[in-house]
C-alpha positions in Angstrom: 13.0 147.0 -126.8 15.3 147.7 -123.9 14.3 145.5 -121.0 14.9 145.6 -117.3 14.6 142.4 -115.2 13.3 143.1 -111.6 13.3 139.8 -109.6 14.9 139.1 -106.2 15.7 135.5 -107.0 18.9 135.3 -109.0 18.2 131.9 -110.6 14.8 133.2 -112.0 16.5 136.3 -113.4 19.3 134.2 -115.1 16.7 131.7 -116.4 14.6 134.5 -117.9 17.7 136.1 -119.4 18.8 132.8 -121.0 15.3 132.4 -122.5 15.3 135.9 -124.0 18.8 135.4 -125.4 17.8 132.1 -127.0 14.7 133.6 -128.7 14.5 135.6 -131.9 13.2 138.8 -130.4 14.1 142.5 -130.5 14.4 142.5 -126.7 17.7 143.6 -125.3 18.2 143.2 -121.5 19.9 146.3 -120.2 19.9 145.6 -116.5 19.0 143.2 -113.7 17.7 144.2 -110.2 16.7 142.4 -107.1 14.9 145.1 -105.1 12.5 148.1 -105.5 15.2 150.5 -104.4 17.8 149.3 -106.9 15.2 149.0 -109.7 14.1 152.6 -109.3 17.7 153.8 -109.7 18.4 151.7 -112.7 15.1 152.5 -114.4 15.7 156.2 -114.1 19.2 155.9 -115.5 18.5 153.5 -118.3 15.0 154.3 -119.4 13.8 150.8 -120.3 10.9 150.2 -122.8 9.9 147.0 -121.0 10.1 145.8 -117.4 9.8 142.2 -116.3 8.5 142.8 -112.8 8.2 140.4 -109.8 5.3 141.3 -107.5 7.0 140.2 -104.2 10.4 141.8 -103.7 12.5 141.9 -100.6 11.9 145.6 -99.8 8.4 146.0 -101.1 6.2 145.1 -104.1 6.3 145.6 -107.9 3.5 148.1 -107.4 5.9 150.2 -105.1 8.3 150.3 -108.0 5.6 151.4 -110.4 4.5 154.1 -108.0 8.1 155.5 -107.9 8.6 155.4 -111.7 5.3 156.8 -112.9 7.1 159.5 -114.8 8.7 156.9 -117.1 7.1 155.3 -120.1 7.6 151.5 -120.2 5.4 148.4 -120.5 5.3 145.7 -117.9 5.1 141.9 -117.8 4.7 140.7 -114.2 6.5 137.6 -112.9 4.9 135.7 -110.0 4.8 132.4 -108.2 1.4 130.6 -108.0 0.0 132.9 -105.3 -3.8 133.2 -104.8 -3.8 137.0 -104.2 -1.3 137.9 -106.9 -2.9 135.9 -109.6 -6.4 137.1 -108.7 -5.2 140.7 -108.9 -3.5 140.2 -112.3 -6.4 138.3 -113.8 -9.0 140.8 -112.7 -6.8 143.6 -114.2 -6.3 141.5 -117.4 -2.5 142.2 -117.0 0.1 140.0 -118.7 2.1 137.8 -116.3 4.4 134.9 -116.3 4.4 132.1 -113.7 7.6 130.9 -112.2 9.5 129.0 -113.6 9.0 130.9 -116.9 8.0 128.9 -119.9 9.3 129.9 -123.3 6.0 129.7 -125.1 4.2 131.7 -122.4 7.1 134.3 -122.6 6.6 134.6 -126.4 2.8 135.1 -126.0 3.3 137.7 -123.3 5.8 139.6 -125.4 3.4 139.7 -128.4 0.5 140.8 -126.3 2.3 143.6 -124.5 3.8 145.0 -127.7 0.4 145.4 -129.2 -1.2 147.0 -126.1 -1.0 150.8 -125.9 0.9 151.9 -122.7 -2.1 154.0 -121.6 -4.4 151.0 -121.7 -1.9 148.8 -119.8 -1.5 151.4 -117.0 -5.3 151.4 -116.5 -5.3 147.6 -116.2 -2.3 147.7 -113.8 -4.2 150.2 -111.7 -7.1 147.8 -111.4 -4.8 145.0 -110.5 -3.0 147.1 -107.9 -6.3 148.0 -106.2 -7.3 144.3 -105.9 -3.8 143.4 -104.7 -3.7 146.0 -101.9 -7.2 145.2 -100.8 -6.2 141.6 -100.2 -2.6 142.0 -98.9 -2.3 145.3 -97.0 -4.8 144.5 -94.4 -5.8 141.6 -92.2 -9.2 140.9 -90.7 -9.0 139.4 -87.2 -12.0 137.5 -85.8 -12.2 138.5 -82.2 -14.6 137.3 -79.5 -17.1 140.1 -80.2 -16.1 141.7 -83.5 -14.1 141.6 -86.7 -11.1 143.9 -86.5 -9.3 145.2 -89.6 -5.6 146.0 -89.1 -3.1 147.6 -91.3 -0.1 145.3 -91.8 2.3 148.2 -92.3 1.5 149.2 -88.7 1.8 145.7 -87.2 5.0 145.4 -85.1 5.0 141.7 -84.3 2.8 138.7 -83.6 3.2 136.3 -80.7 1.8 132.8 -80.4 1.0 131.1 -77.2 -0.9 127.8 -76.7 -3.0 128.1 -79.9 -3.6 131.8 -79.5 -1.9 134.7 -81.4 -1.6 138.3 -80.2 -1.1 141.1 -82.7 0.9 144.1 -81.4 0.5 147.4 -83.4 2.7 150.4 -83.5 0.1 152.5 -81.8 0.2 150.3 -78.7 -3.0 148.4 -79.4 -3.1 144.6 -79.0 -5.6 142.1 -80.3 -5.8 138.4 -79.5 -7.3 135.7 -81.7 -7.9 132.0 -81.0 -5.8 130.8 -83.9 -2.2 129.6 -84.2 0.4 131.8 -85.8 0.9 129.5 -88.7 -2.5 130.5 -90.0 -1.2 134.0 -90.8 2.4 133.2 -91.7 2.0 133.0 -95.5 0.3 136.3 -95.8 2.6 138.1 -93.4 5.8 136.9 -95.2 4.5 138.7 -98.3 4.8 142.0 -96.6 8.3 141.8 -95.0 7.6 139.8 -91.9 10.1 137.2 -90.8 9.8 134.3 -88.2 12.9 134.3 -86.1 11.3 132.1 -83.5 8.5 129.5 -83.4 6.4 131.9 -81.2 7.1 135.2 -83.1 6.7 136.9 -86.4 8.3 140.3 -86.7 7.9 143.2 -89.2 11.4 143.8 -90.5 10.9 147.6 -90.9 10.5 148.0 -87.1 13.7 146.3 -86.1 16.1 148.7 -84.5 19.0 146.3 -84.1 20.0 142.7 -83.7 22.2 141.6 -80.8 24.5 138.7 -81.8 23.6 137.0 -78.6 20.3 136.2 -80.3 18.0 139.1 -79.4 16.0 141.4 -81.7 15.4 145.0 -80.4 12.3 146.7 -82.0 12.2 150.5 -82.2 9.7 150.6 -79.3 12.1 148.7 -77.0 10.5 145.3 -77.2 12.9 142.4 -77.3 12.3 139.3 -79.5 14.3 136.1 -79.2 15.9 134.4 -82.2 16.0 130.6 -81.9 19.4 128.9 -82.6 17.7 126.9 -85.3 16.5 130.0 -87.1 19.4 132.3 -86.4 21.3 131.8 -89.7 18.2 132.3 -91.9 17.1 135.3 -89.9 20.5 137.1 -90.1 20.5 136.5 -93.9 17.0 138.0 -94.2 17.8 140.9 -91.9 21.0 141.9 -93.6 19.5 141.6 -97.1 16.5 143.8 -96.1 18.7 146.4 -94.6 21.3 146.5 -97.3 18.9 147.6 -100.0 
């Protein structure tokens, strides 16, 4: 089987590659990718039979990759960290997955299961997992003073924290304020391409127009977001990686 490794952490890819090479299998790794964009190009060119696929990638999710390669015929083994939403989605869909760091025995079991599963049946299971995943991770329910507000995270520009309150600013100009600190939402937002350049802000990377080296982020609606000196190096690395894919 010709296999493609799609994982944005190099050490995870190299570790998985080493395990596959040390095992007696018919799996030949034909490529390694760290992003959705790169993986789509390589998959179309190389036509793998099997894809080891991370769920959270720097420019999207593994499901984004599958949406863009639906015309190709390959089987999938997901790779994921111990994340509540990811594991719940995969378990409900009965989809094969490997937890990071990958264990050799679990890898062997996953390979055996996926080889014996018809591709059509696996795609049905992945579709179920995808529906569960997006239900949990593409929206956020905010508890306001008089209602519960559902927001689409793909339309969220940035969040701002102030004295235990957090304001959510959407691309359509709407603003919602909740009486919870920003740290309550940080983990979920980081899964969908948000970064925290300052203690008081989280920003959606896709809405950044430019970064001024003086330490200011300019969003595409003109809003300016400060970058703290302590977080500047990490922010620049994340920003450049996101925009180089």
